All heavy atoms as a GROMACS GRO file, in nm:
protein
  648
    1MET      N    1   5.474   9.366  11.492
    1MET     CA    2   5.362   9.291  11.442
    1MET      C    3   5.358   9.296  11.291
    1MET      O    4   5.371   9.405  11.234
    1MET     CB    5   5.229   9.342  11.499
    1MET     CG    6   5.110   9.271  11.442
    1MET     SD    7   4.951   9.337  11.491
    1MET     CE    8   4.948   9.308  11.662
    2LEU      N    9   5.342   9.183  11.230
    2LEU     CA   10   5.329   9.175  11.084
    2LEU      C   11   5.180   9.175  11.048
    2LEU      O   12   5.103   9.093  11.098
    2LEU     CB   13   5.393   9.048  11.034
    2LEU     CG   14   5.375   9.014  10.886
    2LEU    CD1   15   5.444   9.121  10.799
    2LEU    CD2   16   5.435   8.878  10.855
    3ASN      N   17   5.136   9.267  10.964
    3ASN     CA   18   4.996   9.275  10.919
    3ASN      C   19   4.988   9.225  10.777
    3ASN      O   20   5.064   9.274  10.690
    3ASN     CB   21   4.943   9.417  10.930
    3ASN     CG   22   4.937   9.464  11.072
    3ASN    OD1   23   4.877   9.401  11.155
    3ASN    ND2   24   4.996   9.580  11.100
    4LEU      N   25   4.903   9.129  10.753
    4LEU     CA   26   4.886   9.073  10.619
    4LEU      C   27   4.739   9.081  10.578
    4LEU      O   28   4.650   9.070  10.661
    4LEU     CB   29   4.931   8.928  10.614
    4LEU     CG   30   5.076   8.898  10.653
    4LEU    CD1   31   5.097   8.754  10.667
    4LEU    CD2   32   5.170   8.958  10.549
    5THR      N   33   4.719   9.092  10.452
    5THR     CA   34   4.580   9.087  10.395
    5THR      C   35   4.566   8.957  10.320
    5THR      O   36   4.650   8.923  10.237
    5THR     CB   37   4.554   9.207  10.302
    5THR    OG1   38   4.577   9.327  10.375
    5THR    CG2   39   4.414   9.206  10.251
    6ARG      N   40   4.465   8.882  10.349
    6ARG     CA   41   4.438   8.755  10.281
    6ARG      C   42   4.292   8.748  10.243
    6ARG      O   43   4.205   8.801  10.308
    6ARG     CB   44   4.465   8.635  10.376
    6ARG     CG   45   4.610   8.623  10.430
    6ARG     CD   46   4.709   8.563  10.336
    6ARG     NE   47   4.746   8.656  10.232
    6ARG     CZ   48   4.800   8.620  10.117
    6ARG    NH1   49   4.821   8.497  10.086
    6ARG    NH2   50   4.831   8.713  10.029
    7LYS      N   51   4.265   8.679  10.134
    7LYS     CA   52   4.128   8.654  10.089
    7LYS      C   53   4.086   8.513  10.130
    7LYS      O   54   4.170   8.432  10.171
    7LYS     CB   55   4.119   8.670   9.939
    7LYS     CG   56   4.148   8.809   9.888
    7LYS     CD   57   4.147   8.814   9.738
    7LYS     CE   58   4.182   8.953   9.689
    7LYS     NZ   59   4.193   8.959   9.541
    8VAL      N   60   3.960   8.484  10.115
    8VAL     CA   61   3.911   8.352  10.146
    8VAL      C   62   3.987   8.249  10.059
    8VAL      O   63   4.019   8.272   9.944
    8VAL     CB   64   3.759   8.340  10.115
    8VAL    CG1   65   3.710   8.198  10.134
    8VAL    CG2   66   3.680   8.434  10.210
    9ASN      N   67   4.024   8.139  10.125
    9ASN     CA   68   4.104   8.028  10.070
    9ASN      C   69   4.254   8.060  10.051
    9ASN      O   70   4.327   7.981  10.003
    9ASN     CB   71   4.046   7.977   9.935
    9ASN     CG   72   3.908   7.919   9.953
    9ASN    OD1   73   3.881   7.854  10.055
    9ASN    ND2   74   3.821   7.943   9.861
   10GLU      N   75   4.295   8.178  10.095
   10GLU     CA   76   4.439   8.210  10.097
   10GLU      C   77   4.493   8.175  10.236
   10GLU      O   78   4.419   8.174  10.334
   10GLU     CB   79   4.464   8.356  10.062
   10GLU     CG   80   4.430   8.386   9.917
   10GLU     CD   81   4.465   8.529   9.880
   10GLU    OE1   82   4.471   8.617   9.968
   10GLU    OE2   83   4.488   8.553   9.762
   11ALA      N   84   4.622   8.147  10.243
   11ALA     CA   85   4.682   8.099  10.367
   11ALA      C   86   4.811   8.166  10.395
   11ALA      O   87   4.873   8.236  10.309
   11ALA     CB   88   4.701   7.948  10.362
   12ILE      N   89   4.858   8.145  10.522
   12ILE     CA   90   4.986   8.192  10.570
   12ILE      C   91   5.059   8.070  10.626
   12ILE      O   92   4.997   7.986  10.693
   12ILE     CB   93   4.968   8.296  10.679
   12ILE    CG1   94   4.896   8.418  10.626
   12ILE    CG2   95   5.103   8.338  10.742
   12ILE    CD1   96   4.841   8.508  10.735
   13VAL      N   97   5.187   8.056  10.597
   13VAL     CA   98   5.268   7.946  10.649
   13VAL      C   99   5.370   8.001  10.750
   13VAL      O  100   5.436   8.101  10.719
   13VAL     CB  101   5.340   7.870  10.533
   13VAL    CG1  102   5.428   7.756  10.590
   13VAL    CG2  103   5.242   7.817  10.433
   14ILE      N  104   5.377   7.936  10.864
   14ILE     CA  105   5.468   7.980  10.967
   14ILE      C  106   5.566   7.863  10.996
   14ILE      O  107   5.516   7.753  11.025
   14ILE     CB  108   5.398   8.020  11.097
   14ILE    CG1  109   5.300   8.137  11.068
   14ILE    CG2  110   5.496   8.057  11.205
   14ILE    CD1  111   5.212   8.174  11.182
   15ASN      N  112   5.692   7.889  10.984
   15ASN     CA  113   5.794   7.790  11.021
   15ASN      C  114   5.778   7.656  10.951
   15ASN      O  115   5.803   7.550  11.013
   15ASN     CB  116   5.796   7.774  11.172
   15ASN     CG  117   5.927   7.720  11.224
   15ASN    OD1  118   6.031   7.747  11.165
   15ASN    ND2  119   5.924   7.643  11.332
   16ASP      N  120   5.732   7.654  10.829
   16ASP     CA  121   5.722   7.530  10.747
   16ASP      C  122   5.618   7.429  10.796
   16ASP      O  123   5.589   7.333  10.727
   16ASP     CB  124   5.856   7.459  10.734
   16ASP     CG  125   5.957   7.538  10.658
   16ASP    OD1  126   5.918   7.615  10.569
   16ASP    OD2  127   6.078   7.521  10.684
   17ASP      N  128   5.565   7.444  10.917
   17ASP     CA  129   5.470   7.338  10.965
   17ASP      C  130   5.342   7.394  11.028
   17ASP      O  131   5.263   7.316  11.084
   17ASP     CB  132   5.545   7.246  11.065
   17ASP     CG  133   5.602   7.321  11.184
   17ASP    OD1  134   5.593   7.446  11.190
   17ASP    OD2  135   5.653   7.254  11.273
   18ILE      N  136   5.318   7.523  11.022
   18ILE     CA  137   5.195   7.580  11.070
   18ILE      C  138   5.131   7.656  10.952
   18ILE      O  139   5.193   7.741  10.892
   18ILE     CB  140   5.218   7.675  11.189
   18ILE    CG1  141   5.281   7.599  11.302
   18ILE    CG2  142   5.087   7.743  11.230
   18ILE    CD1  143   5.331   7.687  11.419
   19ILE      N  144   5.005   7.621  10.924
   19ILE     CA  145   4.930   7.683  10.817
   19ILE      C  146   4.805   7.748  10.875
   19ILE      O  147   4.731   7.682  10.948
   19ILE     CB  148   4.893   7.584  10.706
   19ILE    CG1  149   5.020   7.520  10.648
   19ILE    CG2  150   4.811   7.652  10.596
   19ILE    CD1  151   4.995   7.405  10.554
   20ILE      N  152   4.783   7.874  10.841
   20ILE     CA  153   4.664   7.945  10.885
   20ILE      C  154   4.593   7.989  10.754
   20ILE      O  155   4.646   8.061  10.673
   20ILE     CB  156   4.698   8.068  10.970
   20ILE    CG1  157   4.777   8.028  11.090
   20ILE    CG2  158   4.568   8.144  11.007
   20ILE    CD1  159   4.833   8.142  11.171
   21GLU      N  160   4.469   7.938  10.739
   21GLU     CA  161   4.395   7.963  10.616
   21GLU      C  162   4.265   8.042  10.650
   21GLU      O  163   4.198   8.014  10.747
   21GLU     CB  164   4.357   7.833  10.548
   21GLU     CG  165   4.288   7.854  10.415
   21GLU     CD  166   4.257   7.724  10.343
   21GLU    OE1  167   4.314   7.622  10.380
   21GLU    OE2  168   4.180   7.728  10.246
   22VAL      N  169   4.234   8.141  10.568
   22VAL     CA  170   4.107   8.210  10.579
   22VAL      C  171   3.999   8.126  10.515
   22VAL      O  172   4.002   8.098  10.395
   22VAL     CB  173   4.114   8.350  10.513
   22VAL    CG1  174   3.979   8.422  10.522
   22VAL    CG2  175   4.224   8.433  10.572
   23LEU      N  176   3.903   8.079  10.596
   23LEU     CA  177   3.798   7.992  10.545
   23LEU      C  178   3.674   8.070  10.505
   23LEU      O  179   3.607   8.034  10.405
   23LEU     CB  180   3.758   7.891  10.654
   23LEU     CG  181   3.870   7.799  10.702
   23LEU    CD1  182   3.818   7.710  10.817
   23LEU    CD2  183   3.927   7.714  10.587
   24GLU      N  184   3.645   8.178  10.576
   24GLU     CA  185   3.525   8.250  10.548
   24GLU      C  186   3.528   8.388  10.614
   24GLU      O  187   3.591   8.407  10.718
   24GLU     CB  188   3.405   8.169  10.608
   24GLU     CG  189   3.269   8.231  10.595
   24GLU     CD  190   3.165   8.143  10.669
   24GLU    OE1  191   3.182   8.021  10.679
   24GLU    OE2  192   3.068   8.202  10.715
   25THR      N  193   3.464   8.483  10.550
   25THR     CA  194   3.448   8.615  10.612
   25THR      C  195   3.301   8.650  10.607
   25THR      O  196   3.234   8.625  10.504
   25THR     CB  197   3.528   8.726  10.539
   25THR    OG1  198   3.487   8.733  10.406
   25THR    CG2  199   3.675   8.700  10.548
   26ARG      N  200   3.245   8.693  10.717
   26ARG     CA  201   3.105   8.729  10.722
   26ARG      C  202   3.088   8.844  10.819
   26ARG      O  203   3.135   8.836  10.933
   26ARG     CB  204   3.021   8.610  10.767
   26ARG     CG  205   2.873   8.637  10.762
   26ARG     CD  206   2.792   8.521  10.812
   26ARG     NE  207   2.820   8.402  10.731
   26ARG     CZ  208   2.785   8.278  10.766
   26ARG    NH1  209   2.721   8.258  10.880
   26ARG    NH2  210   2.814   8.175  10.690
   27ASP      N  211   3.021   8.949  10.776
   27ASP     CA  212   3.004   9.069  10.855
   27ASP      C  213   3.143   9.115  10.906
   27ASP      O  214   3.228   9.139  10.822
   27ASP     CB  215   2.910   9.046  10.973
   27ASP     CG  216   2.769   8.999  10.926
   27ASP    OD1  217   2.725   9.052  10.821
   27ASP    OD2  218   2.710   8.916  10.993
   28SER      N  219   3.166   9.120  11.032
   28SER     CA  220   3.295   9.162  11.082
   28SER      C  221   3.376   9.047  11.140
   28SER      O  222   3.467   9.064  11.220
   28SER     CB  223   3.279   9.272  11.188
   28SER     OG  224   3.209   9.223  11.297
   29LYS      N  225   3.341   8.924  11.105
   29LYS     CA  226   3.405   8.806  11.157
   29LYS      C  227   3.487   8.734  11.047
   29LYS      O  228   3.453   8.736  10.930
   29LYS     CB  229   3.306   8.706  11.212
   29LYS     CG  230   3.234   8.761  11.336
   29LYS     CD  231   3.139   8.658  11.392
   29LYS     CE  232   3.069   8.715  11.516
   29LYS     NZ  233   2.983   8.618  11.577
   30VAL      N  234   3.594   8.673  11.091
   30VAL     CA  235   3.680   8.596  11.004
   30VAL      C  236   3.688   8.454  11.060
   30VAL      O  237   3.719   8.435  11.177
   30VAL     CB  238   3.822   8.654  10.990
   30VAL    CG1  239   3.913   8.571  10.904
   30VAL    CG2  240   3.815   8.799  10.939
   31LYS      N  241   3.664   8.354  10.977
   31LYS     CA  242   3.677   8.212  11.021
   31LYS      C  243   3.810   8.162  10.965
   31LYS      O  244   3.836   8.166  10.849
   31LYS     CB  245   3.563   8.130  10.967
   31LYS     CG  246   3.554   7.989  11.020
   31LYS     CD  247   3.427   7.921  10.970
   31LYS     CE  248   3.410   7.785  11.027
   31LYS     NZ  249   3.288   7.722  10.980
   32LEU      N  250   3.892   8.116  11.059
   32LEU     CA  251   4.030   8.068  11.026
   32LEU      C  252   4.037   7.916  11.047
   32LEU      O  253   3.979   7.863  11.138
   32LEU     CB  254   4.133   8.138  11.112
   32LEU     CG  255   4.143   8.288  11.104
   32LEU    CD1  256   4.239   8.341  11.209
   32LEU    CD2  257   4.184   8.334  10.966
   33GLY      N  258   4.117   7.855  10.963
   33GLY     CA  259   4.153   7.710  10.983
   33GLY      C  260   4.300   7.708  11.013
   33GLY      O  261   4.381   7.777  10.952
   34LEU      N  262   4.338   7.625  11.113
   34LEU     CA  263   4.475   7.616  11.153
   34LEU      C  264   4.519   7.470  11.144
   34LEU      O  265   4.455   7.382  11.191
   34LEU     CB  266   4.496   7.662  11.299
   34LEU     CG  267   4.464   7.812  11.314
   34LEU    CD1  268   4.339   7.828  11.397
   34LEU    CD2  269   4.577   7.882  11.379
   35ILE      N  270   4.635   7.449  11.082
   35ILE     CA  271   4.700   7.318  11.074
   35ILE      C  272   4.836   7.333  11.140
   35ILE      O  273   4.915   7.417  11.100
   35ILE     CB  274   4.714   7.269  10.931
   35ILE    CG1  275   4.578   7.261  10.858
   35ILE    CG2  276   4.786   7.135  10.924
   35ILE    CD1  277   4.585   7.237  10.711
   36ALA      N  278   4.857   7.249  11.244
   36ALA     CA  279   4.987   7.256  11.318
   36ALA      C  280   5.016   7.119  11.376
   36ALA      O  281   4.926   7.038  11.394
   36ALA     CB  282   4.975   7.362  11.425
   37PRO      N  283   5.144   7.094  11.406
   37PRO     CA  284   5.176   6.969  11.471
   37PRO      C  285   5.104   6.956  11.605
   37PRO      O  286   5.068   7.053  11.669
   37PRO     CB  287   5.326   6.980  11.497
   37PRO     CG  288   5.375   7.083  11.401
   37PRO     CD  289   5.260   7.175  11.379
   38LYS      N  290   5.076   6.832  11.647
   38LYS     CA  291   5.000   6.808  11.770
   38LYS      C  292   5.069   6.863  11.894
   38LYS      O  293   5.004   6.886  11.992
   38LYS     CB  294   4.971   6.660  11.784
   38LYS     CG  295   4.874   6.608  11.684
   38LYS     CD  296   4.835   6.466  11.710
   38LYS     CE  297   4.746   6.416  11.598
   38LYS     NZ  298   4.609   6.398  11.639
   39ASN      N  299   5.201   6.877  11.889
   39ASN     CA  300   5.272   6.924  12.004
   39ASN      C  301   5.265   7.078  12.023
   39ASN      O  302   5.317   7.133  12.118
   39ASN     CB  303   5.419   6.882  12.005
   39ASN     CG  304   5.496   6.939  11.888
   39ASN    OD1  305   5.440   6.961  11.783
   39ASN    ND2  306   5.624   6.964  11.909
   40ILE      N  307   5.202   7.144  11.928
   40ILE     CA  308   5.187   7.290  11.934
   40ILE      C  309   5.048   7.322  11.994
   40ILE      O  310   4.947   7.276  11.945
   40ILE     CB  311   5.192   7.353  11.793
   40ILE    CG1  312   5.325   7.321  11.724
   40ILE    CG2  313   5.168   7.504  11.796
   40ILE    CD1  314   5.446   7.392  11.779
   41LYS      N  315   5.049   7.398  12.105
   41LYS     CA  316   4.923   7.442  12.166
   41LYS      C  317   4.866   7.554  12.085
   41LYS      O  318   4.936   7.650  12.050
   41LYS     CB  319   4.946   7.488  12.311
   41LYS     CG  320   4.967   7.385  12.412
   41LYS     CD  321   4.971   7.448  12.547
   41LYS     CE  322   5.038   7.360  12.647
   41LYS     NZ  323   5.048   7.425  12.778
   42ILE      N  324   4.739   7.548  12.058
   42ILE     CA  325   4.668   7.658  11.990
   42ILE      C  326   4.550   7.698  12.081
   42ILE      O  327   4.462   7.617  12.107
   42ILE     CB  328   4.616   7.618  11.853
   42ILE    CG1  329   4.733   7.578  11.765
   42ILE    CG2  330   4.538   7.731  11.790
   42ILE    CD1  331   4.695   7.523  11.626
   43LEU      N  332   4.555   7.820  12.133
   43LEU     CA  333   4.450   7.869  12.224
   43LEU      C  334   4.402   8.004  12.174
   43LEU      O  335   4.477   8.083  12.118
   43LEU     CB  336   4.507   7.886  12.366
   43LEU     CG  337   4.564   7.760  12.434
   43LEU    CD1  338   4.636   7.800  12.562
   43LEU    CD2  339   4.451   7.664  12.463
   44ARG      N  340   4.274   8.030  12.203
   44ARG     CA  341   4.223   8.166  12.178
   44ARG      C  342   4.290   8.256  12.280
   44ARG      O  343   4.320   8.218  12.393
   44ARG     CB  344   4.072   8.170  12.199
   44ARG     CG  345   3.994   8.089  12.096
   44ARG     CD  346   3.845   8.111  12.109
   44ARG     NE  347   3.801   8.136  12.244
   44ARG     CZ  348   3.726   8.050  12.317
   44ARG    NH1  349   3.693   7.937  12.268
   44ARG    NH2  350   3.690   8.083  12.440
   45LYS      N  351   4.320   8.379  12.242
   45LYS     CA  352   4.392   8.473  12.326
   45LYS      C  353   4.325   8.494  12.462
   45LYS      O  354   4.393   8.495  12.563
   45LYS     CB  355   4.401   8.608  12.253
   45LYS     CG  356   4.470   8.719  12.334
   45LYS     CD  357   4.622   8.712  12.325
   45LYS     CE  358   4.693   8.835  12.371
   45LYS     NZ  359   4.683   8.863  12.514
   46GLU      N  360   4.192   8.503  12.467
   46GLU     CA  361   4.124   8.526  12.593
   46GLU      C  362   4.139   8.406  12.686
   46GLU      O  363   4.147   8.420  12.809
   46GLU     CB  364   3.978   8.565  12.573
   46GLU     CG  365   3.891   8.462  12.505
   46GLU     CD  366   3.891   8.471  12.356
   46GLU    OE1  367   3.978   8.537  12.293
   46GLU    OE2  368   3.801   8.406  12.295
   47VAL      N  369   4.146   8.285  12.631
   47VAL     CA  370   4.166   8.166  12.711
   47VAL      C  371   4.310   8.163  12.763
   47VAL      O  372   4.336   8.138  12.879
   47VAL     CB  373   4.137   8.036  12.630
   47VAL    CG1  374   4.177   7.913  12.703
   47VAL    CG2  375   3.989   8.033  12.590
   48TYR      N  376   4.405   8.193  12.675
   48TYR     CA  377   4.545   8.202  12.715
   48TYR      C  378   4.563   8.303  12.828
   48TYR      O  379   4.633   8.275  12.925
   48TYR     CB  380   4.632   8.240  12.591
   48TYR     CG  381   4.777   8.257  12.625
   48TYR    CD1  382   4.862   8.148  12.635
   48TYR    CD2  383   4.829   8.385  12.641
   48TYR    CE1  384   4.997   8.165  12.666
   48TYR    CE2  385   4.962   8.402  12.670
   48TYR     CZ  386   5.045   8.293  12.682
   48TYR     OH  387   5.180   8.309  12.715
   49ASP      N  388   4.506   8.421  12.814
   49ASP     CA  389   4.519   8.525  12.916
   49ASP      C  390   4.462   8.478  13.050
   49ASP      O  391   4.519   8.507  13.155
   49ASP     CB  392   4.448   8.654  12.872
   49ASP     CG  393   4.518   8.724  12.759
   49ASP    OD1  394   4.640   8.696  12.737
   49ASP    OD2  395   4.455   8.811  12.694
   50GLU      N  396   4.348   8.405  13.046
   50GLU     CA  397   4.291   8.354  13.170
   50GLU      C  398   4.380   8.250  13.237
   50GLU      O  399   4.393   8.250  13.359
   50GLU     CB  400   4.149   8.296  13.141
   50GLU     CG  401   4.069   8.264  13.263
   50GLU     CD  402   4.043   8.388  13.350
   50GLU    OE1  403   4.020   8.496  13.299
   50GLU    OE2  404   4.044   8.370  13.473
   51ILE      N  405   4.443   8.167  13.159
   51ILE     CA  406   4.538   8.066  13.213
   51ILE      C  407   4.655   8.136  13.279
   51ILE      O  408   4.696   8.099  13.390
   51ILE     CB  409   4.586   7.971  13.100
   51ILE    CG1  410   4.469   7.883  13.054
   51ILE    CG2  411   4.705   7.887  13.148
   51ILE    CD1  412   4.501   7.803  12.928
   52ILE      N  413   4.711   8.236  13.216
   52ILE     CA  414   4.821   8.312  13.271
   52ILE      C  415   4.782   8.379  13.401
   52ILE      O  416   4.853   8.371  13.503
   52ILE     CB  417   4.876   8.418  13.172
   52ILE    CG1  418   4.931   8.352  13.047
   52ILE    CG2  419   4.979   8.511  13.238
   52ILE    CD1  420   5.048   8.259  13.072
   53LYS      N  421   4.663   8.437  13.404
   53LYS     CA  422   4.612   8.503  13.524
   53LYS      C  423   4.597   8.403  13.637
   53LYS      O  424   4.635   8.428  13.751
   53LYS     CB  425   4.478   8.570  13.491
   53LYS     CG  426   4.415   8.642  13.604
   53LYS     CD  427   4.284   8.704  13.561
   53LYS     CE  428   4.207   8.764  13.678
   53LYS     NZ  429   4.076   8.816  13.636
   54SER      N  430   4.540   8.286  13.605
   54SER     CA  431   4.518   8.181  13.706
   54SER      C  432   4.652   8.130  13.758
   54SER      O  433   4.671   8.107  13.878
   54SER     CB  434   4.443   8.066  13.643
   54SER     OG  435   4.429   7.961  13.729
   55ASN      N  436   4.750   8.112  13.671
   55ASN     CA  437   4.881   8.064  13.711
   55ASN      C  438   4.950   8.167  13.805
   55ASN      O  439   5.013   8.126  13.906
   55ASN     CB  440   4.974   8.040  13.593
   55ASN     CG  441   4.935   7.913  13.514
   55ASN    OD1  442   4.857   7.833  13.566
   55ASN    ND2  443   4.988   7.898  13.393
   56LYS      N  444   4.939   8.294  13.771
   56LYS     CA  445   4.997   8.397  13.858
   56LYS      C  446   4.931   8.398  13.996
   56LYS      O  447   4.996   8.411  14.099
   56LYS     CB  448   4.990   8.533  13.793
   56LYS     CG  449   5.085   8.553  13.678
   56LYS     CD  450   5.075   8.692  13.618
   56LYS     CE  451   5.175   8.707  13.505
   56LYS     NZ  452   5.162   8.840  13.442
   57SER      N  453   4.798   8.382  13.992
   57SER     CA  454   4.724   8.376  14.119
   57SER      C  455   4.766   8.258  14.203
   57SER      O  456   4.783   8.267  14.327
   57SER     CB  457   4.575   8.371  14.090
   57SER     OG  458   4.502   8.354  14.208
   58SER      N  459   4.788   8.141  14.138
   58SER     CA  460   4.830   8.020  14.208
   58SER      C  461   4.967   8.041  14.273
   58SER      O  462   4.993   7.994  14.383
   58SER     CB  463   4.835   7.903  14.114
   58SER     OG  464   4.706   7.869  14.073
   59LEU      N  465   5.058   8.107  14.200
   59LEU     CA  466   5.191   8.133  14.253
   59LEU      C  467   5.182   8.219  14.380
   59LEU      O  468   5.254   8.197  14.474
   59LEU     CB  469   5.279   8.201  14.149
   59LEU     CG  470   5.330   8.110  14.037
   59LEU    CD1  471   5.402   8.195  13.930
   59LEU    CD2  472   5.421   8.004  14.089
   60LYS      N  473   5.096   8.320  14.374
   60LYS     CA  474   5.076   8.405  14.493
   60LYS      C  475   5.024   8.325  14.611
   60LYS      O  476   5.071   8.339  14.721
   60LYS     CB  477   4.984   8.521  14.460
   60LYS     CG  478   5.043   8.628  14.376
   60LYS     CD  479   4.944   8.736  14.346
   60LYS     CE  480   5.000   8.835  14.244
   60LYS     NZ  481   4.905   8.938  14.208
   61GLU      N  482   4.925   8.241  14.582
   61GLU     CA  483   4.867   8.157  14.689
   61GLU      C  484   4.971   8.061  14.743
   61GLU      O  485   4.980   8.038  14.864
   61GLU     CB  486   4.746   8.080  14.635
   61GLU     CG  487   4.625   8.168  14.606
   61GLU     CD  488   4.512   8.093  14.543
   61GLU    OE1  489   4.511   7.968  14.546
   61GLU    OE2  490   4.422   8.161  14.488
   62GLU      N  491   5.051   8.001  14.653
   62GLU     CA  492   5.153   7.908  14.696
   62GLU      C  493   5.256   7.981  14.786
   62GLU      O  494   5.302   7.931  14.886
   62GLU     CB  495   5.224   7.849  14.576
   62GLU     CG  496   5.318   7.734  14.606
   62GLU     CD  497   5.373   7.671  14.480
   62GLU    OE1  498   5.295   7.622  14.397
   62GLU    OE2  499   5.497   7.673  14.466
   63SER      N  500   5.290   8.102  14.747
   63SER     CA  501   5.387   8.183  14.825
   63SER      C  502   5.326   8.215  14.959
   63SER      O  503   5.392   8.207  15.063
   63SER     CB  504   5.422   8.311  14.749
   63SER     OG  505   5.501   8.395  14.828
   64ASN      N  506   5.196   8.248  14.963
   64ASN     CA  507   5.128   8.275  15.089
   64ASN      C  508   5.126   8.152  15.175
   64ASN      O  509   5.143   8.162  15.298
   64ASN     CB  510   4.988   8.329  15.065
   64ASN     CG  511   4.986   8.468  15.006
   64ASN    OD1  512   5.086   8.539  15.015
   64ASN    ND2  513   4.879   8.506  14.945
   65LEU      N  514   5.102   8.037  15.118
   65LEU     CA  515   5.099   7.911  15.194
   65LEU      C  516   5.237   7.880  15.254
   65LEU      O  517   5.249   7.839  15.369
   65LEU     CB  518   5.052   7.795  15.110
   65LEU     CG  519   4.903   7.790  15.079
   65LEU    CD1  520   4.874   7.675  14.983
   65LEU    CD2  521   4.823   7.771  15.209
   66SER      N  522   5.339   7.906  15.172
   66SER     CA  523   5.477   7.884  15.216
   66SER      C  524   5.508   7.976  15.335
   66SER      O  525   5.567   7.934  15.434
   66SER     CB  526   5.574   7.904  15.100
   66SER     OG  527   5.707   7.890  15.144
   67THR      N  528   5.469   8.103  15.324
   67THR     CA  529   5.490   8.198  15.432
   67THR      C  530   5.416   8.155  15.558
   67THR      O  531   5.473   8.157  15.668
   67THR     CB  532   5.445   8.338  15.387
   67THR    OG1  533   5.517   8.373  15.269
   67THR    CG2  534   5.467   8.441  15.497
   68LEU      N  535   5.293   8.110  15.541
   68LEU     CA  536   5.215   8.061  15.655
   68LEU      C  537   5.278   7.942  15.722
   68LEU      O  538   5.286   7.933  15.845
   68LEU     CB  539   5.073   8.028  15.607
   68LEU     CG  540   4.976   7.981  15.715
   68LEU    CD1  541   4.959   8.085  15.826
   68LEU    CD2  542   4.842   7.947  15.652
   69LYS      N  543   5.326   7.849  15.638
   69LYS     CA  544   5.396   7.728  15.695
   69LYS      C  545   5.515   7.771  15.777
   69LYS      O  546   5.537   7.721  15.889
   69LYS     CB  547   5.449   7.640  15.580
   69LYS     CG  548   5.351   7.539  15.530
   69LYS     CD  549   5.422   7.455  15.425
   69LYS     CE  550   5.341   7.339  15.379
   69LYS     NZ  551   5.411   7.264  15.275
   70ASN      N  552   5.595   7.862  15.724
   70ASN     CA  553   5.716   7.910  15.797
   70ASN      C  554   5.675   7.978  15.928
   70ASN      O  555   5.739   7.958  16.031
   70ASN     CB  556   5.796   8.007  15.708
   70ASN     CG  557   5.867   7.932  15.600
   70ASN    OD1  558   5.894   7.815  15.605
   70ASN    ND2  559   5.896   8.008  15.491
   71LEU      N  560   5.568   8.056  15.924
   71LEU     CA  561   5.521   8.119  16.049
   71LEU      C  562   5.476   8.015  16.151
   71LEU      O  563   5.505   8.028  16.268
   71LEU     CB  564   5.409   8.219  16.016
   71LEU     CG  565   5.447   8.347  15.954
   71LEU    CD1  566   5.323   8.425  15.909
   71LEU    CD2  567   5.534   8.433  16.047
   72LEU      N  568   5.405   7.914  16.105
   72LEU     CA  569   5.358   7.812  16.194
   72LEU      C  570   5.475   7.730  16.252
   72LEU      O  571   5.471   7.693  16.372
   72LEU     CB  572   5.263   7.719  16.121
   72LEU     CG  573   5.124   7.777  16.091
   72LEU    CD1  574   5.041   7.682  16.005
   72LEU    CD2  575   5.051   7.811  16.220
   73LYS      N  576   5.577   7.708  16.172
   73LYS     CA  577   5.697   7.639  16.225
   73LYS      C  578   5.760   7.721  16.334
   73LYS      O  579   5.801   7.668  16.436
   73LYS     CB  580   5.796   7.613  16.109
   73LYS     CG  581   5.759   7.499  16.020
   73LYS     CD  582   5.863   7.482  15.912
   73LYS     CE  583   5.822   7.380  15.810
   73LYS     NZ  584   5.919   7.368  15.702
   74LYS      N  585   5.772   7.850  16.313
   74LYS     CA  586   5.833   7.938  16.412
   74LYS      C  587   5.747   7.938  16.537
   74LYS      O  588   5.801   7.934  16.649
   74LYS     CB  589   5.846   8.080  16.358
   74LYS     CG  590   5.956   8.095  16.253
   74LYS     CD  591   5.960   8.235  16.198
   74LYS     CE  592   6.061   8.244  16.088
   74LYS     NZ  593   6.070   8.375  16.023
   75GLU      N  594   5.615   7.945  16.523
   75GLU     CA  595   5.526   7.944  16.637
   75GLU      C  596   5.536   7.810  16.712
   75GLU      O  597   5.540   7.806  16.831
   75GLU     CB  598   5.380   7.968  16.593
   75GLU     CG  599   5.355   8.108  16.544
   75GLU     CD  600   5.375   8.212  16.654
   75GLU    OE1  601   5.339   8.186  16.769
   75GLU    OE2  602   5.430   8.320  16.620
   76ALA      N  603   5.552   7.700  16.639
   76ALA     CA  604   5.559   7.569  16.699
   76ALA      C  605   5.687   7.562  16.783
   76ALA      O  606   5.683   7.502  16.891
   76ALA     CB  607   5.561   7.460  16.590
   77VAL      N  608   5.794   7.617  16.739
   77VAL     CA  609   5.920   7.620  16.813
   77VAL      C  610   5.902   7.700  16.942
   77VAL      O  611   5.946   7.654  17.049
   77VAL     CB  612   6.035   7.682  16.728
   77VAL    CG1  613   6.160   7.703  16.812
   77VAL    CG2  614   6.066   7.593  16.608
   78VAL      N  615   5.830   7.808  16.935
   78VAL     CA  616   5.805   7.892  17.056
   78VAL      C  617   5.727   7.808  17.158
   78VAL      O  618   5.754   7.808  17.276
   78VAL     CB  619   5.729   8.021  17.019
   78VAL    CG1  620   5.686   8.092  17.144
   78VAL    CG2  621   5.817   8.108  16.932
   79PHE      N  622   5.627   7.732  17.112
   79PHE     CA  623   5.544   7.655  17.209
   79PHE      C  624   5.621   7.535  17.264
   79PHE      O  625   5.592   7.493  17.375
   79PHE     CB  626   5.416   7.605  17.138
   79PHE     CG  627   5.322   7.716  17.108
   79PHE    CD1  628   5.282   7.738  16.976
   79PHE    CD2  629   5.270   7.795  17.206
   79PHE    CE1  630   5.192   7.840  16.948
   79PHE    CE2  631   5.181   7.895  17.179
   79PHE     CZ  632   5.140   7.919  17.048
   80GLU      N  633   5.719   7.484  17.193
   80GLU     CA  634   5.793   7.369  17.242
   80GLU      C  635   5.890   7.410  17.350
   80GLU      O  636   5.929   7.326  17.432
   80GLU     CB  637   5.871   7.302  17.124
   80GLU     CG  638   5.781   7.228  17.029
   80GLU     CD  639   5.858   7.169  16.912
   80GLU    OE1  640   5.980   7.154  16.924
   80GLU    OE2  641   5.795   7.136  16.812
   81VAL      N  642   5.936   7.531  17.354
   81VAL     CA  643   6.036   7.578  17.454
   81VAL      C  644   5.976   7.593  17.584
   81VAL      O  645   5.910   7.568  17.656
   81VAL     CB  646   6.098   7.711  17.410
   81VAL    CG1  647   6.187   7.764  17.519
   81VAL    CG2  648   6.172   7.695  17.283
   0.00000   0.00000   0.00000
């Protein structure tokens, strides 16, 4: 992790096309402005973490549904005989 110190109105440039600027500091909060190409997703970490958690949960559910389908197919074969 790279740690930098910036003052209000100072910025950081990432990869020539992403700019992060310190807009304001108040109490223990920092207000940042971000400029990035439209194809770059910018999410708060807690939102990103929730999306990842939801995606993992969906994969488990999908796997469970697939397993259930396979079991039902096997049961259907038993009933047909």
